[in-house]
PDB file of N, H, CA, C and O in Angstrom:
ATOM      1  N   MET A   1       0.840  -1.161   0.000  1.00  0.00           N
ATOM      2  CA  MET A   1       0.000   0.000   0.000  1.00  0.00           C
ATOM      3  C   MET A   1       0.892   1.233   0.000  1.00  0.00           C
ATOM      4  O   MET A   1       1.903   1.288   0.701  1.00  0.00           O
ATOM      5  N   VAL A   2       0.506   2.200  -0.784  1.00  0.00           N
ATOM      6  H   VAL A   2      -0.315   2.155  -1.353  1.00  0.00           H
ATOM      7  CA  VAL A   2       1.204   3.476  -0.794  1.00  0.00           C
ATOM      8  C   VAL A   2       0.434   4.404   0.139  1.00  0.00           C
ATOM      9  O   VAL A   2      -0.782   4.554   0.015  1.00  0.00           O
ATOM     10  N   LEU A   3       1.140   5.014   1.059  1.00  0.00           N
ATOM     11  H   LEU A   3       2.128   4.893   1.160  1.00  0.00           H
ATOM     12  CA  LEU A   3       0.533   5.851   2.083  1.00  0.00           C
ATOM     13  C   LEU A   3       1.005   7.292   1.955  1.00  0.00           C
ATOM     14  O   LEU A   3       1.990   7.578   1.274  1.00  0.00           O
ATOM     15  N   ARG A   4       0.285   8.198   2.622  1.00  0.00           N
ATOM     16  H   ARG A   4      -0.515   7.965   3.175  1.00  0.00           H
ATOM     17  CA  ARG A   4       0.748   9.590   2.648  1.00  0.00           C
ATOM     18  C   ARG A   4       2.099   9.634   3.351  1.00  0.00           C
ATOM     19  O   ARG A   4       2.237   9.102   4.453  1.00  0.00           O
ATOM     20  N   PRO A   5       3.090  10.255   2.735  1.00  0.00           N
ATOM     21  CA  PRO A   5       4.439  10.277   3.319  1.00  0.00           C
ATOM     22  C   PRO A   5       4.576  11.323   4.428  1.00  0.00           C
ATOM     23  O   PRO A   5       5.303  12.307   4.289  1.00  0.00           O
ATOM     24  N   GLU A   6       3.865  11.088   5.526  1.00  0.00           N
ATOM     25  H   GLU A   6       3.275  10.289   5.639  1.00  0.00           H
ATOM     26  CA  GLU A   6       3.888  12.010   6.652  1.00  0.00           C
ATOM     27  C   GLU A   6       4.344  11.259   7.903  1.00  0.00           C
ATOM     28  O   GLU A   6       3.976  10.100   8.093  1.00  0.00           O
ATOM     29  N   PRO A   7       5.132  11.901   8.749  1.00  0.00           N
ATOM     30  CA  PRO A   7       5.627  11.226   9.953  1.00  0.00           C
ATOM     31  C   PRO A   7       4.525  10.650  10.831  1.00  0.00           C
ATOM     32  O   PRO A   7       4.674   9.552  11.369  1.00  0.00           O
ATOM     33  N   GLN A   8       3.419  11.376  10.985  1.00  0.00           N
ATOM     34  H   GLN A   8       3.298  12.268  10.548  1.00  0.00           H
ATOM     35  CA  GLN A   8       2.343  10.878  11.835  1.00  0.00           C
ATOM     36  C   GLN A   8       1.675   9.642  11.224  1.00  0.00           C
ATOM     37  O   GLN A   8       1.228   8.760  11.956  1.00  0.00           O
ATOM     38  N   VAL A   9       1.604   9.571   9.913  1.00  0.00           N
ATOM     39  H   VAL A   9       1.967  10.288   9.318  1.00  0.00           H
ATOM     40  CA  VAL A   9       1.051   8.383   9.246  1.00  0.00           C
ATOM     41  C   VAL A   9       1.987   7.201   9.477  1.00  0.00           C
ATOM     42  O   VAL A   9       1.534   6.108   9.817  1.00  0.00           O
ATOM     43  N   ALA A  10       3.282   7.413   9.296  1.00  0.00           N
ATOM     44  H   ALA A  10       3.650   8.301   9.020  1.00  0.00           H
ATOM     45  CA  ALA A  10       4.262   6.337   9.509  1.00  0.00           C
ATOM     46  C   ALA A  10       4.192   5.827  10.947  1.00  0.00           C
ATOM     47  O   ALA A  10       4.227   4.620  11.183  1.00  0.00           O
ATOM     48  N   GLY A  11       4.094   6.740  11.900  1.00  0.00           N
ATOM     49  H   GLY A  11       4.066   7.722  11.708  1.00  0.00           H
ATOM     50  CA  GLY A  11       4.020   6.342  13.299  1.00  0.00           C
ATOM     51  C   GLY A  11       2.773   5.542  13.598  1.00  0.00           C
ATOM     52  O   GLY A  11       2.835   4.525  14.288  1.00  0.00           O
ATOM     53  N   ARG A  12       1.640   5.993  13.084  1.00  0.00           N
ATOM     54  H   ARG A  12       1.590   6.819  12.523  1.00  0.00           H
ATOM     55  CA  ARG A  12       0.374   5.288  13.324  1.00  0.00           C
ATOM     56  C   ARG A  12       0.397   3.903  12.695  1.00  0.00           C
ATOM     57  O   ARG A  12      -0.040   2.933  13.313  1.00  0.00           O
ATOM     58  N   VAL A  13       0.900   3.806  11.477  1.00  0.00           N
ATOM     59  H   VAL A  13       1.255   4.595  10.975  1.00  0.00           H
ATOM     60  CA  VAL A  13       0.979   2.517  10.787  1.00  0.00           C
ATOM     61  C   VAL A  13       1.900   1.568  11.548  1.00  0.00           C
ATOM     62  O   VAL A  13       1.589   0.384  11.682  1.00  0.00           O
ATOM     63  N   ALA A  14       3.020   2.068  12.044  1.00  0.00           N
ATOM     64  H   ALA A  14       3.272   3.029  11.935  1.00  0.00           H
ATOM     65  CA  ALA A  14       3.950   1.223  12.800  1.00  0.00           C
ATOM     66  C   ALA A  14       3.284   0.667  14.057  1.00  0.00           C
ATOM     67  O   ALA A  14       3.458  -0.506  14.386  1.00  0.00           O
ATOM     68  N   VAL A  15       2.526   1.503  14.755  1.00  0.00           N
ATOM     69  H   VAL A  15       2.385   2.456  14.488  1.00  0.00           H
ATOM     70  CA  VAL A  15       1.816   1.046  15.957  1.00  0.00           C
ATOM     71  C   VAL A  15       0.777  -0.016  15.597  1.00  0.00           C
ATOM     72  O   VAL A  15       0.683  -1.047  16.261  1.00  0.00           O
ATOM     73  N   LEU A  16      -0.001   0.239  14.545  1.00  0.00           N
ATOM     74  H   LEU A  16       0.075   1.078  14.006  1.00  0.00           H
ATOM     75  CA  LEU A  16      -1.024  -0.720  14.143  1.00  0.00           C
ATOM     76  C   LEU A  16      -0.415  -2.044  13.678  1.00  0.00           C
ATOM     77  O   LEU A  16      -0.948  -3.114  13.975  1.00  0.00           O
ATOM     78  N   ALA A  17       0.693  -1.970  12.955  1.00  0.00           N
ATOM     79  H   ALA A  17       1.126  -1.101  12.714  1.00  0.00           H
ATOM     80  CA  ALA A  17       1.357  -3.196  12.502  1.00  0.00           C
ATOM     81  C   ALA A  17       1.877  -4.004  13.689  1.00  0.00           C
ATOM     82  O   ALA A  17       1.771  -5.230  13.700  1.00  0.00           O
ATOM     83  N   ALA A  18       2.427  -3.335  14.669  1.00  0.00           N
ATOM     84  H   ALA A  18       2.513  -2.339  14.660  1.00  0.00           H
ATOM     85  CA  ALA A  18       2.914  -4.038  15.864  1.00  0.00           C
ATOM     86  C   ALA A  18       1.763  -4.701  16.607  1.00  0.00           C
ATOM     87  O   ALA A  18       1.898  -5.835  17.065  1.00  0.00           O
ATOM     88  N   ARG A  19       0.644  -4.019  16.733  1.00  0.00           N
ATOM     89  H   ARG A  19       0.534  -3.097  16.361  1.00  0.00           H
ATOM     90  CA  ARG A  19      -0.522  -4.599  17.396  1.00  0.00           C
ATOM     91  C   ARG A  19      -1.043  -5.810  16.632  1.00  0.00           C
ATOM     92  O   ARG A  19      -1.358  -6.842  17.224  1.00  0.00           O
ATOM     93  N   GLU A  20      -1.129  -5.674  15.321  1.00  0.00           N
ATOM     94  H   GLU A  20      -0.873  -4.836  14.840  1.00  0.00           H
ATOM     95  CA  GLU A  20      -1.647  -6.775  14.509  1.00  0.00           C
ATOM     96  C   GLU A  20      -0.724  -7.979  14.567  1.00  0.00           C
ATOM     97  O   GLU A  20      -1.191  -9.117  14.593  1.00  0.00           O
ATOM     98  N   THR A  21       0.568  -7.744  14.587  1.00  0.00           N
ATOM     99  H   THR A  21       0.948  -6.819  14.566  1.00  0.00           H
ATOM    100  CA  THR A  21       1.522  -8.843  14.700  1.00  0.00           C
ATOM    101  C   THR A  21       1.350  -9.569  16.030  1.00  0.00           C
ATOM    102  O   THR A  21       1.495 -10.790  16.099  1.00  0.00           O
ATOM    103  N   GLY A  22       1.040  -8.816  17.088  1.00  0.00           N
ATOM    104  H   GLY A  22       0.923  -7.825  17.032  1.00  0.00           H
ATOM    105  CA  GLY A  22       0.796  -9.429  18.391  1.00  0.00           C
ATOM    106  C   GLY A  22      -0.427 -10.316  18.383  1.00  0.00           C
ATOM    107  O   GLY A  22      -0.480 -11.315  19.101  1.00  0.00           O
ATOM    108  N   CYS A  23      -1.405  -9.963  17.581  1.00  0.00           N
ATOM    109  H   CYS A  23      -1.362  -9.152  16.998  1.00  0.00           H
ATOM    110  CA  CYS A  23      -2.656 -10.727  17.483  1.00  0.00           C
ATOM    111  C   CYS A  23      -2.532 -11.872  16.487  1.00  0.00           C
ATOM    112  O   CYS A  23      -2.913 -13.007  16.775  1.00  0.00           O
ATOM    113  N   CYS A  24      -2.006 -11.564  15.338  1.00  0.00           N
ATOM    114  H   CYS A  24      -1.697 -10.642  15.104  1.00  0.00           H
ATOM    115  CA  CYS A  24      -1.944 -12.522  14.221  1.00  0.00           C
ATOM    116  C   CYS A  24      -0.505 -12.596  13.720  1.00  0.00           C
ATOM    117  O   CYS A  24      -0.127 -11.905  12.773  1.00  0.00           O
ATOM    118  N   SER A  25       0.272 -13.424  14.354  1.00  0.00           N
ATOM    119  H   SER A  25      -0.034 -13.985  15.123  1.00  0.00           H
ATOM    120  CA  SER A  25       1.709 -13.467  14.076  1.00  0.00           C
ATOM    121  C   SER A  25       2.055 -13.978  12.682  1.00  0.00           C
ATOM    122  O   SER A  25       3.222 -13.949  12.289  1.00  0.00           O
ATOM    123  N   PHE A  26       1.072 -14.442  11.935  1.00  0.00           N
ATOM    124  H   PHE A  26       0.125 -14.466  12.253  1.00  0.00           H
ATOM    125  CA  PHE A  26       1.354 -14.926  10.581  1.00  0.00           C
ATOM    126  C   PHE A  26       1.534 -13.784   9.580  1.00  0.00           C
ATOM    127  O   PHE A  26       1.973 -14.020   8.455  1.00  0.00           O
ATOM    128  N   PHE A  27       1.201 -12.546   9.972  1.00  0.00           N
ATOM    129  H   PHE A  27       0.844 -12.355  10.886  1.00  0.00           H
ATOM    130  CA  PHE A  27       1.439 -11.392   9.110  1.00  0.00           C
ATOM    131  C   PHE A  27       2.877 -10.913   9.256  1.00  0.00           C
ATOM    132  O   PHE A  27       3.447 -10.935  10.347  1.00  0.00           O
ATOM    133  N   THR A  28       3.453 -10.481   8.136  1.00  0.00           N
ATOM    134  H   THR A  28       2.990 -10.463   7.250  1.00  0.00           H
ATOM    135  CA  THR A  28       4.739  -9.798   8.143  1.00  0.00           C
ATOM    136  C   THR A  28       4.515  -8.429   7.522  1.00  0.00           C
ATOM    137  O   THR A  28       4.010  -8.321   6.405  1.00  0.00           O
ATOM    138  N   PHE A  29       4.893  -7.383   8.252  1.00  0.00           N
ATOM    139  H   PHE A  29       5.303  -7.471   9.160  1.00  0.00           H
ATOM    140  CA  PHE A  29       4.716  -6.017   7.785  1.00  0.00           C
ATOM    141  C   PHE A  29       6.079  -5.397   7.529  1.00  0.00           C
ATOM    142  O   PHE A  29       6.994  -5.524   8.343  1.00  0.00           O
ATOM    143  N   THR A  30       6.207  -4.721   6.386  1.00  0.00           N
ATOM    144  H   THR A  30       5.464  -4.618   5.725  1.00  0.00           H
ATOM    145  CA  THR A  30       7.421  -3.993   6.061  1.00  0.00           C
ATOM    146  C   THR A  30       7.023  -2.572   5.703  1.00  0.00           C
ATOM    147  O   THR A  30       6.356  -2.344   4.694  1.00  0.00           O
ATOM    148  N   LEU A  31       7.430  -1.621   6.524  1.00  0.00           N
ATOM    149  H   LEU A  31       7.972  -1.806   7.344  1.00  0.00           H
ATOM    150  CA  LEU A  31       7.138  -0.210   6.301  1.00  0.00           C
ATOM    151  C   LEU A  31       8.409   0.440   5.769  1.00  0.00           C
ATOM    152  O   LEU A  31       9.459   0.382   6.408  1.00  0.00           O
ATOM    153  N   THR A  32       8.309   1.059   4.596  1.00  0.00           N
ATOM    154  H   THR A  32       7.456   1.106   4.077  1.00  0.00           H
ATOM    155  CA  THR A  32       9.469   1.648   3.950  1.00  0.00           C
ATOM    156  C   THR A  32       9.211   3.122   3.657  1.00  0.00           C
ATOM    157  O   THR A  32       8.207   3.483   3.043  1.00  0.00           O
ATOM    158  N   ALA A  33      10.127   3.955   4.104  1.00  0.00           N
ATOM    159  H   ALA A  33      10.943   3.662   4.603  1.00  0.00           H
ATOM    160  CA  ALA A  33      10.085   5.389   3.804  1.00  0.00           C
ATOM    161  C   ALA A  33      11.357   5.724   3.034  1.00  0.00           C
ATOM    162  O   ALA A  33      12.460   5.683   3.579  1.00  0.00           O
ATOM    163  N   THR A  34      11.181   6.053   1.761  1.00  0.00           N
ATOM    164  H   THR A  34      10.285   6.086   1.319  1.00  0.00           H
ATOM    165  CA  THR A  34      12.339   6.358   0.938  1.00  0.00           C
ATOM    166  C   THR A  34      11.925   7.254  -0.231  1.00  0.00           C
ATOM    167  O   THR A  34      10.848   7.089  -0.803  1.00  0.00           O
ATOM    168  N   GLY A  35      12.780   8.186  -0.566  1.00  0.00           N
ATOM    169  H   GLY A  35      13.655   8.320  -0.101  1.00  0.00           H
ATOM    170  CA  GLY A  35      12.530   9.055  -1.713  1.00  0.00           C
ATOM    171  C   GLY A  35      11.245   9.856  -1.604  1.00  0.00           C
ATOM    172  O   GLY A  35      10.612  10.140  -2.621  1.00  0.00           O
ATOM    173  N   GLY A  36      10.843  10.226  -0.392  1.00  0.00           N
ATOM    174  H   GLY A  36      11.358   9.995   0.434  1.00  0.00           H
ATOM    175  CA  GLY A  36       9.617  10.987  -0.220  1.00  0.00           C
ATOM    176  C   GLY A  36       8.356  10.161  -0.315  1.00  0.00           C
ATOM    177  O   GLY A  36       7.258  10.710  -0.399  1.00  0.00           O
ATOM    178  N   GLU A  37       8.499   8.841  -0.302  1.00  0.00           N
ATOM    179  H   GLU A  37       9.391   8.395  -0.233  1.00  0.00           H
ATOM    180  CA  GLU A  37       7.344   7.957  -0.376  1.00  0.00           C
ATOM    181  C   GLU A  37       7.290   7.069   0.860  1.00  0.00           C
ATOM    182  O   GLU A  37       8.315   6.762   1.469  1.00  0.00           O
ATOM    183  N   LEU A  38       6.082   6.665   1.216  1.00  0.00           N
ATOM    184  H   LEU A  38       5.249   6.915   0.721  1.00  0.00           H
ATOM    185  CA  LEU A  38       5.859   5.765   2.343  1.00  0.00           C
ATOM    186  C   LEU A  38       5.030   4.595   1.835  1.00  0.00           C
ATOM    187  O   LEU A  38       3.972   4.792   1.238  1.00  0.00           O
ATOM    188  N   ALA A  39       5.505   3.389   2.071  1.00  0.00           N
ATOM    189  H   ALA A  39       6.365   3.229   2.556  1.00  0.00           H
ATOM    190  CA  ALA A  39       4.802   2.203   1.591  1.00  0.00           C
ATOM    191  C   ALA A  39       4.771   1.140   2.673  1.00  0.00           C
ATOM    192  O   ALA A  39       5.709   0.996   3.458  1.00  0.00           O
ATOM    193  N   LEU A  40       3.676   0.401   2.698  1.00  0.00           N
ATOM    194  H   LEU A  40       2.915   0.518   2.060  1.00  0.00           H
ATOM    195  CA  LEU A  40       3.518  -0.719   3.611  1.00  0.00           C
ATOM    196  C   LEU A  40       3.307  -1.978   2.786  1.00  0.00           C
ATOM    197  O   LEU A  40       2.395  -2.049   1.962  1.00  0.00           O
ATOM    198  N   GLN A  41       4.149  -2.955   3.012  1.00  0.00           N
ATOM    199  H   GLN A  41       4.890  -2.897   3.682  1.00  0.00           H
ATOM    200  CA  GLN A  41       4.003  -4.251   2.365  1.00  0.00           C
ATOM    201  C   GLN A  41       3.563  -5.242   3.432  1.00  0.00           C
ATOM    202  O   GLN A  41       4.145  -5.299   4.516  1.00  0.00           O
ATOM    203  N   VAL A  42       2.536  -6.021   3.120  1.00  0.00           N
ATOM    204  H   VAL A  42       2.064  -5.975   2.240  1.00  0.00           H
ATOM    205  CA  VAL A  42       2.013  -7.026   4.034  1.00  0.00           C
ATOM    206  C   VAL A  42       2.128  -8.370   3.341  1.00  0.00           C
ATOM    207  O   VAL A  42       1.718  -8.523   2.190  1.00  0.00           O
ATOM    208  N   SER A  43       2.690  -9.348   4.049  1.00  0.00           N
ATOM    209  H   SER A  43       3.023  -9.224   4.984  1.00  0.00           H
ATOM    210  CA  SER A  43       2.806 -10.680   3.459  1.00  0.00           C
ATOM    211  C   SER A  43       2.426 -11.738   4.492  1.00  0.00           C
ATOM    212  O   SER A  43       2.435 -11.499   5.699  1.00  0.00           O
ATOM    213  N   VAL A  44       2.097 -12.905   3.971  1.00  0.00           N
ATOM    214  H   VAL A  44       2.091 -13.099   2.990  1.00  0.00           H
ATOM    215  CA  VAL A  44       1.740 -14.062   4.797  1.00  0.00           C
ATOM    216  C   VAL A  44       2.263 -15.318   4.116  1.00  0.00           C
ATOM    217  O   VAL A  44       2.620 -15.299   2.938  1.00  0.00           O
ATOM    218  N   GLY A  45       2.303 -16.393   4.863  1.00  0.00           N
ATOM    219  H   GLY A  45       2.014 -16.409   5.821  1.00  0.00           H
ATOM    220  CA  GLY A  45       2.651 -17.683   4.286  1.00  0.00           C
ATOM    221  C   GLY A  45       1.468 -18.228   3.489  1.00  0.00           C
ATOM    222  O   GLY A  45       0.364 -17.687   3.556  1.00  0.00           O
ATOM    223  N   ASP A  46       1.704 -19.289   2.745  1.00  0.00           N
ATOM    224  H   ASP A  46       2.601 -19.728   2.691  1.00  0.00           H
ATOM    225  CA  ASP A  46       0.674 -19.877   1.884  1.00  0.00           C
ATOM    226  C   ASP A  46      -0.606 -20.248   2.629  1.00  0.00           C
ATOM    227  O   ASP A  46      -1.697 -20.151   2.068  1.00  0.00           O
ATOM    228  N   ARG A  47      -0.484 -20.667   3.871  1.00  0.00           N
ATOM    229  H   ARG A  47       0.402 -20.745   4.327  1.00  0.00           H
ATOM    230  CA  ARG A  47      -1.656 -21.101   4.650  1.00  0.00           C
ATOM    231  C   ARG A  47      -2.656 -19.974   4.895  1.00  0.00           C
ATOM    232  O   ARG A  47      -3.837 -20.238   5.124  1.00  0.00           O
ATOM    233  N   HIS A  48      -2.203 -18.730   4.850  1.00  0.00           N
ATOM    234  H   HIS A  48      -1.244 -18.516   4.664  1.00  0.00           H
ATOM    235  CA  HIS A  48      -3.056 -17.599   5.202  1.00  0.00           C
ATOM    236  C   HIS A  48      -3.310 -16.635   4.047  1.00  0.00           C
ATOM    237  O   HIS A  48      -3.750 -15.506   4.269  1.00  0.00           O
ATOM    238  N   ILE A  49      -3.039 -17.067   2.822  1.00  0.00           N
ATOM    239  H   ILE A  49      -2.682 -17.984   2.641  1.00  0.00           H
ATOM    240  CA  ILE A  49      -3.184 -16.183   1.670  1.00  0.00           C
ATOM    241  C   ILE A  49      -4.626 -15.702   1.491  1.00  0.00           C
ATOM    242  O   ILE A  49      -4.847 -14.575   1.048  1.00  0.00           O
ATOM    243  N   GLU A  50      -5.610 -16.543   1.829  1.00  0.00           N
ATOM    244  H   GLU A  50      -5.431 -17.459   2.188  1.00  0.00           H
ATOM    245  CA  GLU A  50      -7.013 -16.139   1.690  1.00  0.00           C
ATOM    246  C   GLU A  50      -7.348 -14.987   2.641  1.00  0.00           C
ATOM    247  O   GLU A  50      -8.137 -14.107   2.297  1.00  0.00           O
ATOM    248  N   VAL A  51      -6.755 -14.990   3.825  1.00  0.00           N
ATOM    249  H   VAL A  51      -6.114 -15.705   4.106  1.00  0.00           H
ATOM    250  CA  VAL A  51      -6.973 -13.894   4.780  1.00  0.00           C
ATOM    251  C   VAL A  51      -6.424 -12.601   4.197  1.00  0.00           C
ATOM    252  O   VAL A  51      -7.094 -11.569   4.230  1.00  0.00           O
ATOM    253  N   LEU A  52      -5.214 -12.650   3.667  1.00  0.00           N
ATOM    254  H   LEU A  52      -4.669 -13.488   3.640  1.00  0.00           H
ATOM    255  CA  LEU A  52      -4.597 -11.453   3.086  1.00  0.00           C
ATOM    256  C   LEU A  52      -5.379 -10.972   1.867  1.00  0.00           C
ATOM    257  O   LEU A  52      -5.578  -9.769   1.697  1.00  0.00           O
ATOM    258  N   ASP A  53      -5.821 -11.891   1.021  1.00  0.00           N
ATOM    259  H   ASP A  53      -5.660 -12.869   1.159  1.00  0.00           H
ATOM    260  CA  ASP A  53      -6.609 -11.505  -0.152  1.00  0.00           C
ATOM    261  C   ASP A  53      -7.894 -10.790   0.253  1.00  0.00           C
ATOM    262  O   ASP A  53      -8.280  -9.807  -0.379  1.00  0.00           O
ATOM    263  N   ALA A  54      -8.561 -11.278   1.306  1.00  0.00           N
ATOM    264  H   ALA A  54      -8.247 -12.077   1.819  1.00  0.00           H
ATOM    265  CA  ALA A  54      -9.795 -10.652   1.778  1.00  0.00           C
ATOM    266  C   ALA A  54      -9.520  -9.250   2.317  1.00  0.00           C
ATOM    267  O   ALA A  54     -10.291  -8.324   2.063  1.00  0.00           O
ATOM    268  N   LEU A  55      -8.425  -9.092   3.059  1.00  0.00           N
ATOM    269  H   LEU A  55      -7.799  -9.845   3.265  1.00  0.00           H
ATOM    270  CA  LEU A  55      -8.074  -7.770   3.579  1.00  0.00           C
ATOM    271  C   LEU A  55      -7.715  -6.804   2.452  1.00  0.00           C
ATOM    272  O   LEU A  55      -8.075  -5.628   2.503  1.00  0.00           O
ATOM    273  N   ALA A  56      -7.015  -7.292   1.445  1.00  0.00           N
ATOM    274  H   ALA A  56      -6.723  -8.247   1.404  1.00  0.00           H
ATOM    275  CA  ALA A  56      -6.651  -6.446   0.304  1.00  0.00           C
ATOM    276  C   ALA A  56      -7.902  -5.992  -0.446  1.00  0.00           C
ATOM    277  O   ALA A  56      -7.994  -4.837  -0.862  1.00  0.00           O
ATOM    278  N   ALA A  57      -8.853  -6.890  -0.615  1.00  0.00           N
ATOM    279  H   ALA A  57      -8.778  -7.828  -0.277  1.00  0.00           H
ATOM    280  CA  ALA A  57     -10.102  -6.536  -1.293  1.00  0.00           C
ATOM    281  C   ALA A  57     -10.867  -5.488  -0.486  1.00  0.00           C
ATOM    282  O   ALA A  57     -11.436  -4.555  -1.053  1.00  0.00           O
ATOM    283  N   ARG A  58     -10.878  -5.641   0.809  1.00  0.00           N
ATOM    284  H   ARG A  58     -10.415  -6.399   1.270  1.00  0.00           H
ATOM    285  CA  ARG A  58     -11.571  -4.664   1.666  1.00  0.00           C
ATOM    286  C   ARG A  58     -10.886  -3.303   1.591  1.00  0.00           C
ATOM    287  O   ARG A  58     -11.559  -2.277   1.493  1.00  0.00           O
ATOM    288  N   ALA A  59      -9.562  -3.286   1.637  1.00  0.00           N
ATOM    289  H   ALA A  59      -9.016  -4.120   1.716  1.00  0.00           H
ATOM    290  CA  ALA A  59      -8.821  -2.025   1.544  1.00  0.00           C
ATOM    291  C   ALA A  59      -9.077  -1.342   0.207  1.00  0.00           C
ATOM    292  O   ALA A  59      -9.219  -0.120   0.159  1.00  0.00           O
ATOM    293  N   THR A  60      -9.136  -2.102  -0.868  1.00  0.00           N
ATOM    294  H   THR A  60      -9.020  -3.095  -0.829  1.00  0.00           H
ATOM    295  CA  THR A  60      -9.415  -1.543  -2.190  1.00  0.00           C
ATOM    296  C   THR A  60     -10.814  -0.941  -2.228  1.00  0.00           C
ATOM    297  O   THR A  60     -11.009   0.149  -2.766  1.00  0.00           O
ATOM    298  N   ALA A  61     -11.783  -1.646  -1.661  1.00  0.00           N
ATOM    299  H   ALA A  61     -11.624  -2.531  -1.224  1.00  0.00           H
ATOM    300  CA  ALA A  61     -13.160  -1.147  -1.653  1.00  0.00           C
ATOM    301  C   ALA A  61     -13.271   0.150  -0.858  1.00  0.00           C
ATOM    302  O   ALA A  61     -13.949   1.086  -1.281  1.00  0.00           O
ATOM    303  N   ILE A  62     -12.611   0.203   0.280  1.00  0.00           N
ATOM    304  H   ILE A  62     -12.060  -0.557   0.624  1.00  0.00           H
ATOM    305  CA  ILE A  62     -12.652   1.412   1.108  1.00  0.00           C
ATOM    306  C   ILE A  62     -11.976   2.571   0.388  1.00  0.00           C
ATOM    307  O   ILE A  62     -12.496   3.686   0.374  1.00  0.00           O
ATOM    308  N   SER A  63     -10.822   2.309  -0.209  1.00  0.00           N
ATOM    309  H   SER A  63     -10.399   1.403  -0.198  1.00  0.00           H
ATOM    310  CA  SER A  63     -10.097   3.350  -0.936  1.00  0.00           C
ATOM    311  C   SER A  63     -10.906   3.856  -2.118  1.00  0.00           C
ATOM    312  O   SER A  63     -10.958   5.060  -2.372  1.00  0.00           O
ATOM    313  N   THR A  64     -11.527   2.950  -2.830  1.00  0.00           N
ATOM    314  H   THR A  64     -11.485   1.973  -2.623  1.00  0.00           H
ATOM    315  CA  THR A  64     -12.329   3.320  -3.982  1.00  0.00           C
ATOM    316  C   THR A  64     -13.519   4.174  -3.571  1.00  0.00           C
ATOM    317  O   THR A  64     -13.837   5.167  -4.226  1.00  0.00           O
ATOM    318  N   ALA A  65     -14.173   3.784  -2.483  1.00  0.00           N
ATOM    319  H   ALA A  65     -13.915   2.978  -1.951  1.00  0.00           H
ATOM    320  CA  ALA A  65     -15.315   4.548  -1.989  1.00  0.00           C
ATOM    321  C   ALA A  65     -14.892   5.938  -1.512  1.00  0.00           C
ATOM    322  O   ALA A  65     -15.610   6.916  -1.718  1.00  0.00           O
ATOM    323  N   ALA A  66     -13.740   6.015  -0.883  1.00  0.00           N
ATOM    324  H   ALA A  66     -13.158   5.220  -0.715  1.00  0.00           H
ATOM    325  CA  ALA A  66     -13.263   7.289  -0.338  1.00  0.00           C
ATOM    326  C   ALA A  66     -12.878   8.276  -1.451  1.00  0.00           C
ATOM    327  O   ALA A  66     -13.053   9.485  -1.300  1.00  0.00           O
ATOM    328  N   THR A  67     -12.365   7.764  -2.546  1.00  0.00           N
ATOM    329  H   THR A  67     -12.223   6.782  -2.670  1.00  0.00           H
ATOM    330  CA  THR A  67     -11.905   8.645  -3.610  1.00  0.00           C
ATOM    331  C   THR A  67     -12.929   8.806  -4.735  1.00  0.00           C
ATOM    332  O   THR A  67     -12.782   9.665  -5.605  1.00  0.00           O
ATOM    333  N   GLY A  68     -13.964   7.970  -4.705  1.00  0.00           N
ATOM    334  H   GLY A  68     -14.084   7.273  -3.998  1.00  0.00           H
ATOM    335  CA  GLY A  68     -14.972   8.022  -5.771  1.00  0.00           C
ATOM    336  C   GLY A  68     -14.483   7.412  -7.061  1.00  0.00           C
ATOM    337  O   GLY A  68     -15.129   7.554  -8.100  1.00  0.00           O
ATOM    338  N   ALA A  69     -13.349   6.733  -7.012  1.00  0.00           N
ATOM    339  H   ALA A  69     -12.825   6.618  -6.168  1.00  0.00           H
ATOM    340  CA  ALA A  69     -12.785   6.103  -8.206  1.00  0.00           C
ATOM    341  C   ALA A  69     -13.506   4.795  -8.497  1.00  0.00           C
ATOM    342  O   ALA A  69     -14.188   4.232  -7.641  1.00  0.00           O
ATOM    343  N   ARG A  70     -13.341   4.340  -9.700  1.00  0.00           N
ATOM    344  H   ARG A  70     -12.788   4.797 -10.396  1.00  0.00           H
ATOM    345  CA  ARG A  70     -13.897   3.043 -10.076  1.00  0.00           C
ATOM    346  C   ARG A  70     -12.824   1.989  -9.881  1.00  0.00           C
ATOM    347  O   ARG A  70     -11.649   2.238 -10.151  1.00  0.00           O
ATOM    348  N   PRO A  71     -13.227   0.790  -9.404  1.00  0.00           N
ATOM    349  CA  PRO A  71     -12.230  -0.283  -9.195  1.00  0.00           C
ATOM    350  C   PRO A  71     -11.609  -0.764 -10.485  1.00  0.00           C
ATOM    351  O   PRO A  71     -10.761  -1.655 -10.467  1.00  0.00           O
TER     352      PRO A  71
END
């Protein structure tokens, strides 16, 4: 996911990723801030790919609704 490159966004995402890892240790989160961009990569092992796919679909739907864009 590409995020707003703001320090407060990075901090909030880091806190949420740490909490989620505590709950669901099968997630791996990589937060990268480079070149004025902020990105979050989320990965899982093969056993949990359906969970990640469902979350990605939900994030896309929310983003699409928020921006009024078409999927």
